[in-house]
DOPADREN-330975 format. One record per residue: x, y, z of N, C-alpha, C in turn; residue in three letters. Coordinates in steps of 0.02 Angstrom, whole numbers, padded with zeros to 5 digits, always signed. Layout:
<senus>
XYZXYZXYZALA/...
</senus>
This chain:
<senus>
+02394-06128-03991+02472-06170-04004+02512-06142-04048MET/+02492-06141-04112+02511-06113-04171+02559-06075-04170ASP/+02541-06022-04137+02584-05953-04129+02613-05954-04069ASP/+02644-06004-04047+02675-06017-03988+02746-06018-04019HIS/+02799-05998-03980+02866-05998-04009+02907-06058-04032PRO/+02881-06112-03992+02914-06188-03993+02865-06194-04077SER/+02833-06167-04104+02799-06188-04161+02854-06181-04212SER/+02897-06141-04209+02956-06142-04267+03008-06180-04258ARG/+03002-06223-04227+03042-06286-04219+03027-06327-04295LEU/+03077-06370-04286+03083-06412-04347+03029-06449-04321PRO/+02976-06473-04365+02938-06511-04341+02963-06579-04318ALA/+03018-06627-04331+03032-06684-04304+03054-06677-04237ASP/+03101-06614-04247+03139-06607-04171+03081-06587-04120LYS/+03049-06545-04131+02968-06515-04100+02931-06583-04085ARG/+02930-06640-04104+02879-06694-04095+02921-06719-04056GLN/+02999-06748-04061+03048-06776-04016+03041-06743-03942LYS/+03036-06668-03940+03031-06633-03876+02986-06646-03843LEU/+02925-06662-03896+02877-06665-03818+02872-06729-03808PHE/+02876-06776-03846+02877-06859-03829+02918-06862-03761LEU/+02980-06842-03768+03033-06846-03693+03009-06792-03655VAL/+02990-06743-03655+02950-06707-03603+02891-06754-03582SER/+02848-06764-03613+02778-06820-03595+02803-06876-03546GLY/+02857-06895-03563+02885-06966-03533+02903-06944-03466GLN/+02945-06892-03474+02981-06875-03405+02933-06828-03341GLU/+02887-06811-03383+02819-06779-03339+02793-06826-03310PHE/+02773-06882-03364+02724-06931-03338+02752-06981-03287ALA/+02822-06988-03292+02854-07047-03230+02871-07012-03197ALA/+02881-06946-03165+02915-06906-03111+02839-06858-03103ASN/+02814-06833-03129+02767-06786-03104+02804-06699-03111GLY/+02745-06653-03125+02795-06580-03137+02854-06573-03100PHE/+02828-06577-03014+02906-06548-02972+02956-06587-02979SER/+02949-06657-02992+03008-06696-02991+03056-06692-03074GLN/+03022-06673-03120+03026-06672-03166+03094-06631-03197ALA/+03152-06662-03216+03213-06637-03240+03225-06602-03309SER/+03209-06547-03318+03239-06507-03374+03288-06523-03409LEU/+03345-06521-03353+03420-06545-03391+03413-06600-03411ASN/+03376-06656-03398+03370-06730-03428+03338-06709-03498ARG/+03267-06684-03503+03241-06680-03560+03271-06655-03608ILE/+03320-06590-03598+03332-06558-03655+03412-06600-03656ILE/+03427-06621-03630+03500-06674-03639+03470-06733-03678ALA/+03425-06759-03681+03412-06803-03713+03383-06781-03804GLN/+03366-06730-03796+03363-06704-03862+03420-06657-03904ILE/+03470-06634-03864+03523-06602-03875+03518-06538-03892GLY/+03485-06509-03853+03467-06441-03834+03491-06416-03807MET/+03527-06353-03802+03557-06326-03748+03515-06274-03709SER/+03530-06255-03641+03480-06216-03619+03480-06165-03632LYS/+03502-06124-03677+03493-06047-03706+03439-06048-03759SER/+03450-06120-03795+03396-06124-03856+03334-06155-03827SER/+03327-06177-03776+03278-06208-03737+03217-06143-03725PHE/+03257-06092-03687+03228-06022-03660+03198-05974-03731TYR/+03247-05997-03792+03220-05979-03836+03137-05974-03861HIS/+03127-06040-03854+03053-06094-03863+03009-06076-03804TYR/+03031-06075-03745+02977-06090-03686+03031-06038-03622PHE/+02977-06019-03596+02979-05969-03550+03023-06004-03483SER/+02971-06067-03471+03011-06118-03408+02974-06185-03397ASN/+02982-06212-03369+02951-06298-03370+02875-06288-03371LYS/+02843-06236-03332+02779-06234-03344+02755-06231-03404SER/+02787-06190-03434+02772-06176-03509+02782-06230-03552ASP/+02854-06260-03534+02836-06329-03575+02801-06404-03546LEU/+02773-06375-03495+02730-06455-03461+02656-06425-03521PHE/+02630-06354-03511+02573-06351-03549+02574-06348-03619ARG/+02617-06350-03649+02642-06353-03715+02659-06419-03743GLN/+02662-06453-03686+02672-06536-03715+02602-06562-03714THR/+02564-06544-03662+02511-06573-03648+02450-06531-03698PHE/+02457-06480-03730+02412-06455-03782+02420-06498-03844LEU/+02514-06514-03854+02515-06549-03915+02492-06610-03911PHE/+02480-06660-03856+02469-06717-03847+02397-06720-03857ALA/+02359-06681-03835+02290-06678-03831+02257-06649-03891VAL/+02287-06622-03951+02247-06579-03984+02222-06624-04036THR/+02237-06689-04061+02190-06711-04112+02121-06745-04047PRO/+02122-06752-04003+02051-06756-03969+02025-06677-03973ILE/+02057-06623-03929+02017-06572-03929+01995-06568-03997LEU/+02019-06581-04061+01991-06554-04122+01930-06601-04145GLU/+01918-06656-04105+01869-06710-04113+01819-06687-04061LEU/+01834-06649-04009+01771-06638-03967+01758-06556-04001ASP/+01770-06522-04049+01750-06477-04072+01724-06484-04114HIS/+01737-06537-04161+01700-06557-04227+01632-06586-04198ALA/+01620-06615-04141+01569-06655-04125+01532-06609-04069LEU/+01514-06545-04057+01492-06517-04026+01422-06524-04041GLU/+01394-06528-03980+01311-06552-03992+01266-06500-03989ILE/+01286-06442-03980+01256-06380-03965+01200-06366-04029ARG/+01202-06385-04058+01150-06391-04138+01101-06474-04136ALA/+01121-06493-04104+01094-06554-04101+01048-06566-04069ALA/+00983-06607-04095+00921-06617-04063+00925-06683-04029THR/+00870-06683-03970+00874-06735-03922+00895-06785-03953ALA/+00861-06799-04020+00869-06865-04045+00944-06880-04062ALA/+00970-06831-04091+01032-06822-04138+01105-06829-04048GLU/+01102-06813-04004+01128-06801-03960+01170-06872-03928ILE/+01141-06924-03923+01168-06980-03892+01202-07004-03969TRP/+01178-06991-04020+01214-07010-04084+01307-06987-04087ALA/+01283-06909-04065+01341-06888-04067+01380-06913-04023ALA/+01379-06921-03976+01414-06933-03921+01465-06997-03929ILE/+01401-07052-03945+01421-07122-03976+01475-07114-04022GLU/+01466-07065-04060+01511-07063-04126+01599-07039-04096SER/+01587-06987-04047+01644-06960-04021+01677-07009-03987LEU/+01648-07065-03955+01673-07109-03916+01709-07152-03963ALA/+01677-07181-04010+01689-07229-04056+01754-07193-04104ALA/+01766-07129-04125+01810-07106-04148+01884-07091-04092GLN/+01874-07078-04032+01926-07066-03970+01978-07120-03974LEU/+01943-07185-03976+01992-07245-03973+02061-07244-04041LEU/+02037-07222-04092+02086-07232-04136+02139-07201-04132PRO/+02130-07122-04100+02159-07067-04105+02209-07101-04065ILE/+02196-07112-03989+02244-07124-03932+02271-07185-03943VAL/+02246-07230-04011+02309-07288-04018+02358-07270-04065GLN/+02334-07223-04104+02377-07181-04154+02449-07176-04146ALA/+02446-07127-04065+02512-07105-04057+02516-07115-03973SER/+02588-07122-03947+02561-07136-03861+02556-07071-03836PRO/+02572-07016-03877+02561-06951-03830+02491-06922-03779MET/+02439-06960-03823+02371-06957-03772+02369-07002-03698PRO/+02425-07054-03711+02421-07092-03634+02465-07044-03589ILE/+02515-07020-03618+02569-06990-03581+02535-06913-03562LEU/+02498-06885-03584+02460-06819-03569+02419-06851-03500ALA/+02379-06925-03508+02341-06933-03476+02392-06930-03397GLY/+02447-06960-03412+02479-06987-03346+02518-06926-03305ARG/+02541-06903-03349+02583-06841-03334+02522-06791-03302MET/+02449-06780-03324+02411-06739-03290+02400-06786-03218PHE/+02372-06825-03206+02367-06871-03152+02410-06870-03118TYR/+02482-06875-03131+02534-06868-03078+02554-06811-03050ARG/+02538-06770-03098+02574-06701-03093+02519-06663-03026SER/+02445-06684-03040+02388-06649-03006+02393-06668-02930ARG/+02437-06732-02921+02452-06745-02828+02504-06700-02818GLU/+02546-06662-02862+02598-06614-02837+02562-06546-02796ASP/+02591-06518-02746+02576-06471-02709+02574-06392-02733GLN/+02640-06395-02790+02673-06331-02822+02642-06319-02882GLY/+02687-06302-02921+02653-06277-02989+02622-06325-03038GLY/+02631-06398-03036+02601-06455-03076+02509-06447-03054GLY/+02506-06462-02983+02434-06448-02971+02400-06407-03008LYS/+02422-06344-02994+02406-06254-03015+02395-06269-03092ALA/+02426-06326-03127+02419-06301-03196+02373-06361-03227LEU/+02364-06415-03186+02329-06458-03203+02240-06446-03184CYS/+02251-06394-03115+02191-06361-03113+02147-06314-03168GLU/+02195-06286-03199+02171-06244-03265+02172-06272-03317GLU/+02196-06335-03340+02171-06389-03393+02109-06414-03369LEU/+02099-06428-03315+02028-06470-03291+01970-06418-03299LEU/+01988-06341-03278+01942-06305-03286+01909-06275-03353ALA/+01961-06298-03406+01932-06286-03470+01891-06351-03512SER/+01913-06410-03450+01865-06473-03473+01807-06447-03449PHE/+01800-06427-03380+01736-06423-03358+01680-06366-03400THR/+01716-06315-03405+01686-06285-03471+01650-06301-03515ALA/+01678-06332-03559+01673-06384-03596+01600-06437-03598TRP/+01598-06471-03530+01549-06500-03498+01481-06466-03508ILE/+01500-06406-03461+01430-06353-03438+01390-06334-03508SER/+01444-06333-03567+01414-06296-03599+01358-06358-03655ARG/+01383-06404-03651+01358-06474-03683+01295-06482-03640GLN/+01301-06482-03588+01255-06509-03526+01200-06461-03541LEU/+01212-06389-03525+01144-06344-03546+01116-06367-03610ALA/+01161-06360-03652+01103-06374-03730+01065-06425-03740HIS/+01114-06507-03688+01062-06557-03692+00994-06563-03653GLY/+01019-06535-03596+00947-06515-03556+00896-06452-03580GLN/+00909-06417-03622+00864-06359-03666+00833-06416-03714LYS/+00851-06458-03756+00796-06486-03788+00787-06563-03752VAL/+00786-06581-03698+00775-06614-03654+00809-06693-03666GLY/+00869-06691-03684+00891-06756-03683+00927-06770-03620ALA/+00941-06720-03585+00983-06745-03503+00938-06712-03455PHE/+00954-06751-03406+00899-06724-03338+00913-06680-03312ARG/+00861-06649-03277+00865-06584-03257+00842-06591-03175THR/+00835-06642-03150+00808-06634-03066+00860-06650-03025ASP/+00932-06631-03057+00989-06617-03013+01028-06559-03009LEU/+01036-06516-02962+01081-06440-02973+01134-06469-03027PRO/+01149-06396-03071+01178-06406-03113+01241-06421-03099GLU/+01272-06386-03036+01336-06406-03021+01364-06468-02991SER/+01295-06509-02968+01309-06572-02928+01296-06622-02989LEU/+01287-06604-03044+01269-06655-03112+01346-06625-03150LEU/+01356-06585-03163+01433-06566-03177+01481-06613-03125ILE/+01486-06599-03075+01531-06640-03043+01520-06715-03053ALA/+01465-06737-03064+01460-06816-03062+01486-06846-03121LEU/+01483-06790-03186+01491-06804-03257+01575-06794-03260ILE/+01603-06755-03202+01673-06759-03205+01702-06800-03174VAL/+01684-06802-03127+01713-06870-03071+01710-06923-03114SER/+01648-06951-03148+01637-07019-03197+01689-07032-03241LEU/+01695-06958-03294+01735-06964-03334+01810-06968-03309GLY/+01843-06944-03242+01913-06942-03244+01926-07014-03199MET/+01875-07030-03178+01884-07105-03123+01889-07157-03183SER/+01851-07144-03263+01864-07200-03306+01943-07181-03346MET/+01941-07116-03363+01999-07099-03398+02056-07103-03342ASP/+02073-07101-03285+02135-07111-03253+02148-07195-03255GLN/+02082-07241-03235+02102-07310-03232+02122-07330-03294TRP/+02097-07312-03350+02103-07324-03399+02197-07309-03432MET/+02211-07246-03405+02263-07229-03410+02306-07272-03374VAL/+02310-07290-03331+02367-07341-03277+02355-07408-03311GLU/+02319-07429-03316+02299-07501-03373+02312-07499-03438HIS/+02325-07453-03461+02312-07455-03533+02377-07502-03580TRP/+02439-07518-03542+02481-07555-03575+02460-07614-03580ASP/+02423-07649-03508+02403-07729-03505+02328-07751-03542GLU/+02299-07705-03569+02231-07719-03589+02235-07733-03658LEU/+02205-07787-03678+02200-07804-03730+02145-07752-03803GLU/+02147-07749-03845+02120-07699-03911+02048-07709-03887ASP/+02033-07783-03876+01946-07786-03880+01939-07753-03806ALA/+01972-07766-03751+01955-07734-03696+01939-07665-03683GLU/+01989-07640-03702+01986-07578-03727+01918-07548-03767LYS/+01912-07563-03823+01844-07574-03859+01776-07570-03806ILE/+01776-07643-03743+01721-07652-03712+01717-07597-03663ARG/+01765-07565-03650+01777-07528-03590+01753-07456-03607LEU/+01781-07442-03658+01749-07369-03683+01678-07384-03697THR/+01645-07436-03722+01598-07432-03722+01542-07433-03663ALA/+01573-07467-03609+01539-07463-03527+01542-07405-03509ALA/+01601-07347-03530+01592-07295-03497+01543-07247-03520GLY/+01528-07261-03616+01480-07233-03620+01405-07238-03589PHE/+01405-07300-03600+01325-07346-03557+01320-07290-03482ASP/+01382-07295-03457+01384-07263-03384+01360-07195-03389LEU/+01383-07159-03435+01361-07075-03438+01290-07072-03472LEU/+01273-07115-03515+01209-07119-03538+01151-07132-03490LYS/+01178-07185-03437+01136-07203-03377+01121-07136-03326ARG/+01173-07095-03330+01176-07034-03277+01154-06996-03301LEU/+01142-06971-03366+01113-06914-03418+01029-06919-03421LEU/+01027-06988-03450+00960-06993-03464+00890-06976-03420THR/+00869-06929-03435+00805-06916-03376+00764-06982-03361PRO/+00744-06979-03308+00682-07029-03288+00624-07041-03307ALA/
</senus>
């Protein structure tokens, strides 16, 4: 994302643009989101917008990546492919523990979740964009699963494709519920539910 033309925008204007864009996509989904409303709120002309972005799809993708960059950096820092069987669950638990403060520190990760789930219902460009983003996440899951199985930390009695589908389904179900109810949850409940989600994942993957 650093080499995207939008990186040349002043930092404060770029952050405001992605915040307004995230709010618009989260509220209306990709198809119904209005580019005119977004640029009007930040005082940007259309000619200026197209200097930095190719189209609405480009804005959606860059907004999403901006929002989840701190999470992606955490994921990459905690790759488990070098971990032993004894270290893997500690690494995943550490990831879960560090994830919540990141989400609480900025409105962007929750907006990213809302724009993803709202736009995934679109039958147009939004759905295709979301499936592209989901494919990247699924590939990451596949890499971690393969190593965990190799060192004996994860179960091997189910077909790989089925196990990946179960992991993704569990993760997305937990994530979507949390995103939808985030504003009404107390901090203690967010912590409890995050721990419960980790426990569900561990029960799913631990060999019998």
